[in-house]
C-alpha atoms as a printed R data frame, in Angstrom:
    type eleno elety resid chain resno       x        y       z
1   ATOM     1    CA   MET     A     1  86.874 -240.483 -75.909
2   ATOM     2    CA   GLN     A     2  89.024 -242.518 -77.399
3   ATOM     3    CA   ARG     A     3  88.122 -243.863 -80.478
4   ATOM     4    CA   GLY     A     4  87.848 -247.610 -81.129
5   ATOM     5    CA   ILE     A     5  86.336 -250.248 -82.698
6   ATOM     6    CA   SER     A     6  85.638 -254.136 -82.163
7   ATOM     7    CA   THR     A     7  86.821 -256.475 -84.467
8   ATOM     8    CA   HIS     A     8  83.465 -258.160 -84.137
9   ATOM     9    CA   VAL     A     9  82.548 -256.453 -87.291
10  ATOM    10    CA   PHE     A    10  85.011 -259.215 -88.675
11  ATOM    11    CA   LEU     A    11  84.037 -262.341 -86.821
12  ATOM    12    CA   GLN     A    12  83.038 -263.908 -89.577
13  ATOM    13    CA   GLN     A    13  86.864 -264.037 -90.818
14  ATOM    14    CA   ARG     A    14  90.248 -264.994 -89.449
15  ATOM    15    CA   LEU     A    15  91.654 -261.973 -87.873
16  ATOM    16    CA   HIS     A    16  95.078 -260.148 -89.815
17  ATOM    17    CA   SER     A    17  97.176 -257.498 -89.729
18  ATOM    18    CA   GLY     A    18  95.077 -256.062 -93.200
19  ATOM    19    CA   LEU     A    19  91.836 -255.710 -90.311
20  ATOM    20    CA   LEU     A    20  93.330 -253.918 -87.971
21  ATOM    21    CA   ASP     A    21  94.773 -252.487 -91.014
22  ATOM    22    CA   ALA     A    22  91.861 -250.876 -91.581
23  ATOM    23    CA   MET     A    23  90.271 -250.012 -88.551
24  ATOM    24    CA   GLN     A    24  93.147 -248.254 -87.921
25  ATOM    25    CA   LYS     A    25  92.700 -246.109 -90.778
26  ATOM    26    CA   GLY     A    26  88.989 -245.485 -90.049
27  ATOM    27    CA   GLY     A    27  90.191 -243.206 -87.191
28  ATOM    28    CA   ALA     A    28  91.019 -246.263 -84.040
29  ATOM    29    CA   GLN     A    29  93.094 -245.181 -81.612
30  ATOM    30    CA   ALA     A    30  91.771 -248.582 -79.719
31  ATOM    31    CA   ILE     A    31  90.982 -251.787 -80.841
32  ATOM    32    CA   GLU     A    32  88.859 -254.479 -79.193
33  ATOM    33    CA   VAL     A    33  89.934 -258.125 -80.071
34  ATOM    34    CA   PHE     A    34  87.239 -260.420 -80.015
35  ATOM    35    CA   ALA     A    35  87.857 -263.793 -78.313
36  ATOM    36    CA   VAL     A    36  86.704 -266.410 -81.008
37  ATOM    37    CA   ARG     A    37  89.281 -269.096 -81.941
38  ATOM    38    CA   HIS     A    38  88.058 -269.073 -85.681
39  ATOM    39    CA   HIS     A    39  88.788 -265.381 -85.497
40  ATOM    40    CA   PHE     A    40  90.783 -265.086 -83.040
41  ATOM    41    CA   ASP     A    41  92.526 -268.311 -81.814
42  ATOM    42    CA   TYR     A    42  93.829 -267.008 -78.633
43  ATOM    43    CA   ALA     A    43  95.598 -270.578 -77.919
44  ATOM    44    CA   ASP     A    44  97.740 -270.769 -80.944
45  ATOM    45    CA   ARG     A    45 101.250 -269.011 -80.571
46  ATOM    46    CA   SER     A    46 101.912 -267.502 -84.335
47  ATOM    47    CA   VAL     A    47  98.602 -266.353 -84.056
48  ATOM    48    CA   VAL     A    48  99.447 -264.250 -80.726
49  ATOM    49    CA   ARG     A    49 102.693 -263.443 -82.260
50  ATOM    50    CA   GLU     A    50 101.681 -261.375 -85.351
51  ATOM    51    CA   LEU     A    51  98.635 -259.657 -83.099
52  ATOM    52    CA   ALA     A    52 101.453 -258.705 -80.827
53  ATOM    53    CA   ALA     A    53 103.498 -257.036 -83.166
54  ATOM    54    CA   TRP     A    54 101.345 -255.547 -85.039
55  ATOM    55    CA   PHE     A    55 100.599 -253.170 -82.101
56  ATOM    56    CA   ARG     A    56 104.046 -253.161 -81.190
57  ATOM    57    CA   SER     A    57 104.652 -251.638 -84.228
58  ATOM    58    CA   ASN     A    58 101.420 -249.219 -84.444
59  ATOM    59    CA   ASP     A    59 100.107 -246.442 -81.329
60  ATOM    60    CA   VAL     A    60  96.813 -248.357 -81.057
61  ATOM    61    CA   ALA     A    61  95.025 -249.568 -77.304
62  ATOM    62    CA   VAL     A    62  93.674 -253.085 -77.100
63  ATOM    63    CA   THR     A    63  91.370 -254.747 -75.581
64  ATOM    64    CA   LEU     A    64  89.846 -257.902 -75.236
65  ATOM    65    CA   HIS     A    65  86.562 -259.469 -75.067
66  ATOM    66    CA   GLN     A    66  86.384 -262.534 -73.391
67  ATOM    67    CA   PRO     A    67  85.127 -266.246 -75.194
68  ATOM    68    CA   LEU     A    68  81.113 -266.770 -76.006
69  ATOM    69    CA   TYR     A    69  81.006 -269.644 -78.015
70  ATOM    70    CA   ALA     A    70  82.681 -273.138 -77.356
71  ATOM    71    CA   ASP     A    71  84.994 -273.202 -80.500
72  ATOM    72    CA   ALA     A    72  83.100 -276.233 -82.146
73  ATOM    73    CA   GLU     A    73  79.683 -274.940 -81.452
74  ATOM    74    CA   TRP     A    74  80.530 -271.512 -82.913
75  ATOM    75    CA   SER     A    75  77.996 -270.332 -85.947
76  ATOM    76    CA   ARG     A    76  76.608 -266.695 -86.450
77  ATOM    77    CA   HIS     A    77  73.205 -268.415 -85.774
78  ATOM    78    CA   VAL     A    78  73.606 -270.057 -82.607
79  ATOM    79    CA   ALA     A    79  73.484 -268.295 -79.143
80  ATOM    80    CA   PRO     A    80  76.310 -267.890 -76.971
81  ATOM    81    CA   THR     A    81  77.487 -271.156 -75.144
82  ATOM    82    CA   LEU     A    82  80.072 -270.062 -72.625
83  ATOM    83    CA   ASN     A    83  78.138 -268.370 -69.615
84  ATOM    84    CA   LEU     A    84  80.547 -267.965 -66.045
85  ATOM    85    CA   ILE     A    85  77.627 -267.860 -63.879
86  ATOM    86    CA   ASP     A    86  76.228 -271.491 -65.211
87  ATOM    87    CA   PRO     A    87  74.229 -273.496 -62.620
88  ATOM    88    CA   GLU     A    88  76.215 -276.115 -63.592
89  ATOM    89    CA   LYS     A    89  79.636 -275.969 -60.973
90  ATOM    90    CA   SER     A    90  81.449 -278.239 -64.521
91  ATOM    91    CA   ARG     A    91  80.200 -275.731 -66.947
92  ATOM    92    CA   ARG     A    92  81.223 -272.623 -64.914
93  ATOM    93    CA   ILE     A    93  84.299 -274.453 -64.622
94  ATOM    94    CA   ASP     A    94  84.535 -274.902 -68.196
95  ATOM    95    CA   ALA     A    95  83.961 -271.560 -69.236
96  ATOM    96    CA   MET     A    96  86.705 -269.922 -67.279
97  ATOM    97    CA   ASP     A    97  88.629 -271.918 -67.885
98  ATOM    98    CA   GLU     A    98  88.317 -271.049 -71.895
99  ATOM    99    CA   VAL     A    99  88.434 -267.050 -70.641
100 ATOM   100    CA   LYS     A   100  91.906 -267.907 -69.276
101 ATOM   101    CA   ARG     A   101  93.403 -269.146 -71.993
102 ATOM   102    CA   ALA     A   102  92.707 -265.851 -74.059
103 ATOM   103    CA   ILE     A   103  93.905 -263.637 -71.035
104 ATOM   104    CA   GLU     A   104  97.039 -265.540 -71.533
105 ATOM   105    CA   SER     A   105  97.716 -263.975 -74.792
106 ATOM   106    CA   ALA     A   106  98.183 -260.945 -72.705
107 ATOM   107    CA   GLU     A   107 102.311 -262.611 -72.218
108 ATOM   108    CA   GLN     A   108 102.270 -260.897 -75.725
109 ATOM   109    CA   ILE     A   109  99.562 -258.949 -76.590
110 ATOM   110    CA   PRO     A   110  99.223 -255.325 -74.599
111 ATOM   111    CA   PHE     A   111  95.475 -255.912 -73.544
112 ATOM   112    CA   ARG     A   112  94.710 -253.503 -70.967
113 ATOM   113    CA   ALA     A   113  91.191 -254.776 -69.840
114 ATOM   114    CA   ILE     A   114  88.525 -257.427 -70.709
115 ATOM   115    CA   THR     A   115  85.526 -257.895 -71.124
116 ATOM   116    CA   LEU     A   116  83.211 -260.565 -69.314
117 ATOM   117    CA   HIS     A   117  79.408 -261.473 -69.541
118 ATOM   118    CA   LEU     A   118  78.058 -262.260 -66.776
119 ATOM   119    CA   GLY     A   119  75.476 -264.581 -67.310
120 ATOM   120    CA   LEU     A   120  73.051 -265.084 -70.910
121 ATOM   121    CA   LYS     A   121  70.096 -263.668 -71.942
122 ATOM   122    CA   ASP     A   122  67.355 -263.459 -69.908
123 ATOM   123    CA   GLU     A   123  69.761 -264.675 -66.501
124 ATOM   124    CA   PRO     A   124  67.564 -264.263 -63.999
125 ATOM   125    CA   TRP     A   125  68.861 -262.283 -60.666
126 ATOM   126    CA   ASN     A   126  68.866 -264.681 -57.055
127 ATOM   127    CA   ASN     A   127  71.308 -265.441 -54.882
128 ATOM   128    CA   ARG     A   128  73.017 -268.084 -56.487
129 ATOM   129    CA   ALA     A   129  73.387 -265.398 -59.123
130 ATOM   130    CA   LEU     A   130  75.363 -263.642 -56.524
131 ATOM   131    CA   GLU     A   131  77.574 -265.741 -55.931
132 ATOM   132    CA   ASN     A   132  78.694 -267.713 -59.135
133 ATOM   133    CA   SER     A   133  79.099 -263.881 -59.867
134 ATOM   134    CA   LEU     A   134  81.541 -263.136 -57.004
135 ATOM   135    CA   THR     A   135  83.761 -266.188 -57.490
136 ATOM   136    CA   ALA     A   136  84.004 -265.779 -61.322
137 ATOM   137    CA   ILE     A   137  85.150 -262.398 -60.780
138 ATOM   138    CA   GLU     A   138  87.606 -263.017 -58.044
139 ATOM   139    CA   HIS     A   139  88.618 -266.306 -59.977
140 ATOM   140    CA   LEU     A   140  89.662 -263.968 -63.333
141 ATOM   141    CA   LYS     A   141  90.653 -261.119 -61.662
142 ATOM   142    CA   ALA     A   142  93.405 -263.184 -59.907
143 ATOM   143    CA   PHE     A   143  94.584 -264.408 -63.346
144 ATOM   144    CA   ALA     A   144  94.182 -261.383 -64.976
145 ATOM   145    CA   HIS     A   145  95.822 -258.735 -62.602
146 ATOM   146    CA   PRO     A   146  99.151 -260.052 -62.947
147 ATOM   147    CA   LEU     A   147  99.276 -259.374 -66.585
148 ATOM   148    CA   GLY     A   148  98.241 -256.138 -66.571
149 ATOM   149    CA   VAL     A   149  94.653 -256.870 -67.639
150 ATOM   150    CA   LYS     A   150  91.709 -254.929 -65.837
151 ATOM   151    CA   ILE     A   151  88.413 -256.908 -65.301
152 ATOM   152    CA   LEU     A   152  85.750 -255.044 -67.003
153 ATOM   153    CA   LEU     A   153  81.684 -256.140 -66.650
154 ATOM   154    CA   GLU     A   154  79.110 -255.431 -69.618
155 ATOM   155    CA   ASN     A   155  75.476 -254.433 -69.065
156 ATOM   156    CA   LEU     A   156  73.635 -257.503 -71.082
157 ATOM   157    CA   GLN     A   157  70.168 -258.384 -71.706
158 ATOM   158    CA   ASN     A   158  69.733 -259.501 -68.771
159 ATOM   159    CA   GLU     A   159  69.100 -258.717 -64.915
160 ATOM   160    CA   VAL     A   160  72.251 -259.977 -63.483
161 ATOM   161    CA   THR     A   161  73.796 -257.401 -65.532
162 ATOM   162    CA   THR     A   162  71.807 -254.111 -64.528
163 ATOM   163    CA   PRO     A   163  73.104 -251.204 -63.213
164 ATOM   164    CA   GLU     A   164  71.442 -251.814 -59.797
165 ATOM   165    CA   HIS     A   165  73.032 -255.294 -59.780
166 ATOM   166    CA   LEU     A   166  76.458 -254.943 -61.104
167 ATOM   167    CA   LEU     A   167  76.983 -252.264 -58.239
168 ATOM   168    CA   GLU     A   168  75.911 -254.951 -55.817
169 ATOM   169    CA   ILE     A   169  78.044 -257.263 -57.003
170 ATOM   170    CA   LEU     A   170  81.310 -254.653 -57.190
171 ATOM   171    CA   ARG     A   171  79.845 -253.524 -53.649
172 ATOM   172    CA   VAL     A   172  79.470 -257.225 -52.218
173 ATOM   173    CA   GLY     A   173  82.792 -258.639 -53.832
174 ATOM   174    CA   HIS     A   174  84.310 -255.382 -52.680
175 ATOM   175    CA   PHE     A   175  85.827 -255.396 -56.221
176 ATOM   176    CA   ASP     A   176  87.343 -251.732 -56.207
177 ATOM   177    CA   ASN     A   177  89.313 -252.324 -58.964
178 ATOM   178    CA   VAL     A   178  87.094 -253.826 -61.463
179 ATOM   179    CA   GLY     A   179  85.008 -251.312 -64.033
180 ATOM   180    CA   ILE     A   180  82.213 -251.305 -66.286
181 ATOM   181    CA   THR     A   181  82.019 -251.560 -69.744
182 ATOM   182    CA   LEU     A   182  78.771 -249.440 -70.299
183 ATOM   183    CA   ASP     A   183  77.156 -250.964 -73.856
184 ATOM   184    CA   VAL     A   184  74.799 -248.406 -74.763
185 ATOM   185    CA   GLY     A   185  72.788 -250.297 -77.228
186 ATOM   186    CA   HIS     A   186  72.148 -252.574 -74.488
187 ATOM   187    CA   ALA     A   187  71.387 -249.455 -72.376
188 ATOM   188    CA   HIS     A   188  68.840 -248.104 -75.261
189 ATOM   189    CA   LEU     A   189  67.213 -251.740 -74.660
190 ATOM   190    CA   SER     A   190  66.652 -251.639 -71.243
191 ATOM   191    CA   ASP     A   191  63.695 -250.369 -69.015
192 ATOM   192    CA   GLY     A   192  65.925 -247.647 -67.147
193 ATOM   193    CA   GLY     A   193  67.558 -246.451 -70.388
194 ATOM   194    CA   ILE     A   194  71.202 -244.969 -71.077
195 ATOM   195    CA   ASP     A   195  70.841 -241.976 -68.892
196 ATOM   196    CA   ALA     A   196  69.963 -243.701 -65.857
197 ATOM   197    CA   ALA     A   197  73.037 -246.360 -66.932
198 ATOM   198    CA   PHE     A   198  75.512 -243.630 -67.155
199 ATOM   199    CA   GLU     A   199  73.997 -241.372 -63.987
200 ATOM   200    CA   LEU     A   200  74.444 -244.895 -61.991
201 ATOM   201    CA   LEU     A   201  77.859 -246.747 -63.244
202 ATOM   202    CA   LYS     A   202  79.821 -243.203 -64.168
203 ATOM   203    CA   PRO     A   203  82.230 -243.499 -61.384
204 ATOM   204    CA   ARG     A   204  83.082 -247.211 -62.557
205 ATOM   205    CA   ILE     A   205  83.185 -246.619 -66.250
206 ATOM   206    CA   ALA     A   206  86.292 -247.703 -68.492
207 ATOM   207    CA   GLU     A   207  84.783 -248.869 -71.688
208 ATOM   208    CA   LEU     A   208  81.758 -247.882 -73.654
209 ATOM   209    CA   HIS     A   209  80.370 -250.183 -76.621
210 ATOM   210    CA   LEU     A   210  78.758 -247.837 -78.914
211 ATOM   211    CA   HIS     A   211  76.007 -249.517 -81.839
212 ATOM   212    CA   ASP     A   212  73.114 -248.601 -82.460
213 ATOM   213    CA   ASN     A   213  69.264 -250.022 -82.612
214 ATOM   214    CA   GLN     A   214  65.582 -249.054 -83.031
215 ATOM   215    CA   GLY     A   215  64.751 -250.293 -79.257
216 ATOM   216    CA   ILE     A   216  63.282 -253.736 -80.125
217 ATOM   217    CA   LYS     A   217  66.169 -256.162 -80.148
218 ATOM   218    CA   ASP     A   218  69.916 -255.952 -80.136
219 ATOM   219    CA   ASP     A   219  70.491 -255.106 -83.843
220 ATOM   220    CA   HIS     A   220  74.754 -253.925 -83.834
221 ATOM   221    CA   LEU     A   221  74.587 -251.118 -85.978
222 ATOM   222    CA   TRP     A   222  76.583 -248.476 -86.646
223 ATOM   223    CA   PRO     A   223  76.039 -245.514 -84.901
224 ATOM   224    CA   GLY     A   224  73.018 -243.230 -86.557
225 ATOM   225    CA   SER     A   225  71.682 -245.850 -88.620
226 ATOM   226    CA   ALA     A   226  68.322 -246.808 -87.108
227 ATOM   227    CA   ALA     A   227  67.827 -242.870 -86.564
228 ATOM   228    CA   THR     A   228  63.651 -243.345 -87.088
229 ATOM   229    CA   ASN     A   229  61.788 -241.326 -84.206
230 ATOM   230    CA   ALA     A   230  65.300 -240.574 -83.094
231 ATOM   231    CA   GLY     A   231  64.992 -238.710 -79.688
232 ATOM   232    CA   ALA     A   232  61.072 -239.365 -79.605
233 ATOM   233    CA   PRO     A   233  59.782 -240.492 -75.426
234 ATOM   234    CA   ARG     A   234  59.581 -244.537 -74.977
235 ATOM   235    CA   PRO     A   235  55.534 -245.008 -74.318
236 ATOM   236    CA   ALA     A   236  54.428 -246.006 -71.465
237 ATOM   237    CA   SER     A   237  53.854 -249.774 -72.949
238 ATOM   238    CA   GLY     A   238  54.127 -251.668 -75.998
239 ATOM   239    CA   THR     A   239  56.998 -251.882 -78.618
240 ATOM   240    CA   TRP     A   240  58.588 -248.535 -80.530
241 ATOM   241    CA   ALA     A   241  61.160 -247.810 -83.137
242 ATOM   242    CA   ARG     A   242  63.249 -245.385 -82.042
243 ATOM   243    CA   GLY     A   243  67.154 -245.182 -82.524
244 ATOM   244    CA   ILE     A   244  69.777 -243.724 -80.112
245 ATOM   245    CA   ASP     A   245  69.874 -240.016 -79.282
246 ATOM   246    CA   TRP     A   246  73.470 -239.829 -80.159
247 ATOM   247    CA   LYS     A   247  73.407 -235.894 -79.106
248 ATOM   248    CA   ASN     A   248  72.635 -236.981 -75.928
249 ATOM   249    CA   VAL     A   249  74.823 -239.859 -75.548
250 ATOM   250    CA   VAL     A   250  77.679 -237.315 -76.720
251 ATOM   251    CA   LYS     A   251  76.664 -234.971 -73.675
252 ATOM   252    CA   GLN     A   252  76.801 -238.020 -71.564
253 ATOM   253    CA   ILE     A   253  80.191 -239.017 -73.107
254 ATOM   254    CA   ALA     A   254  81.633 -235.731 -72.025
255 ATOM   255    CA   THR     A   255  81.209 -236.358 -68.488
256 ATOM   256    CA   LEU     A   256  83.655 -239.277 -69.138
257 ATOM   257    CA   PRO     A   257  87.733 -239.086 -68.680
258 ATOM   258    CA   PRO     A   258  89.154 -238.273 -72.133
259 ATOM   259    CA   THR     A   259  90.698 -241.276 -72.582
260 ATOM   260    CA   THR     A   260  87.774 -243.261 -71.791
261 ATOM   261    CA   PRO     A   261  87.716 -246.346 -74.651
262 ATOM   262    CA   GLY     A   262  84.566 -245.440 -77.167
263 ATOM   263    CA   ILE     A   263  84.482 -248.814 -78.972
264 ATOM   264    CA   LEU     A   264  82.208 -248.777 -82.211
265 ATOM   265    CA   GLU     A   265  80.689 -252.960 -81.472
266 ATOM   266    CA   ILE     A   266  79.250 -253.630 -84.962
267 ATOM   267    CA   ALA     A   267  77.137 -256.627 -85.937
268 ATOM   268    CA   HIS     A   268  79.744 -259.191 -88.030
269 ATOM   269    CA   ASP     A   269  76.391 -260.201 -90.003
270 ATOM   270    CA   LEU     A   270  76.425 -256.991 -92.308
271 ATOM   271    CA   GLU     A   271  79.498 -258.743 -93.904
272 ATOM   272    CA   GLU     A   272  81.224 -255.489 -94.471
273 ATOM   273    CA   THR     A   273  84.933 -255.544 -96.089
274 ATOM   274    CA   ALA     A   274  87.858 -253.643 -94.591
275 ATOM   275    CA   GLU     A   275  86.715 -251.145 -96.931
276 ATOM   276    CA   SER     A   276  83.833 -250.137 -95.890
277 ATOM   277    CA   VAL     A   277  84.735 -250.427 -92.297
278 ATOM   278    CA   THR     A   278  87.234 -247.987 -92.854
279 ATOM   279    CA   ALA     A   279  84.504 -245.615 -94.645
280 ATOM   280    CA   LYS     A   280  82.151 -246.251 -91.854
281 ATOM   281    CA   ALA     A   281  84.110 -246.452 -88.994
282 ATOM   282    CA   ALA     A   282  85.383 -242.722 -90.334
283 ATOM   283    CA   ASN     A   283  81.787 -241.266 -90.898
284 ATOM   284    CA   SER     A   284  80.317 -242.724 -87.588
285 ATOM   285    CA   TRP     A   285  83.143 -240.745 -85.224
286 ATOM   286    CA   LYS     A   286  81.338 -237.759 -87.116
287 ATOM   287    CA   LEU     A   287  78.517 -238.028 -84.220
288 ATOM   288    CA   PHE     A   288  81.126 -237.559 -81.898
289 ATOM   289    CA   GLU     A   289  82.468 -234.486 -82.885
């Protein structure tokens, strides 16, 4: 696995070379840049040039996470507002246009891939969701691939992006060159669980999102920090509190190509400093040795 970290941990700050340095010092061989305009203003050419210069000067791979918020509406307390498969056509178009603006920065920054979200939390699965997903992927793929950017789909907390439905979208759309970003934290919260997600999606996994939770809500904690009752069996019903069994995750990761990026995607509301991110990232990688 290629060790990586997402700038999501610094989402409340403007992204600059000092923060990238801190992630690299923490052992990052790959960095996922989270596209939110107050953090990474992909529409500002000077900002794009600054990041491009850093990546040209450092041996660190880089991927992109799609924008989730309309710029004026962002808040740490507000749910994502951009929906690529929104029932309203005008909103779908607005979301795709914003994602294309972010992808355009790949003209200077050597992004290998972009992770897309199909739908918002609890989005239902139906024929409309399937059709809108196919349209969004086809449209963005046509824009991204000439820039060398691969489209990746992430498993979320909704019906559209269960492993089974992601595979159906890829099959129906004949998207042979579209991959999967397997979010381990989201899989832990799902009915199927982590093992089933790996088993079903393994041939398509091109990136991992690594973060912890106790199986109750999407906390995006540092791996190993939600270890209460780790490894305990999930009860048949009701809630439970257990962190992710990272030893088992390591076994699953070992079945993937060694170049697969494993991205630590940590909550920004933990208010980490550059120094604490360097230390905690380095400590997290010990779980994967």
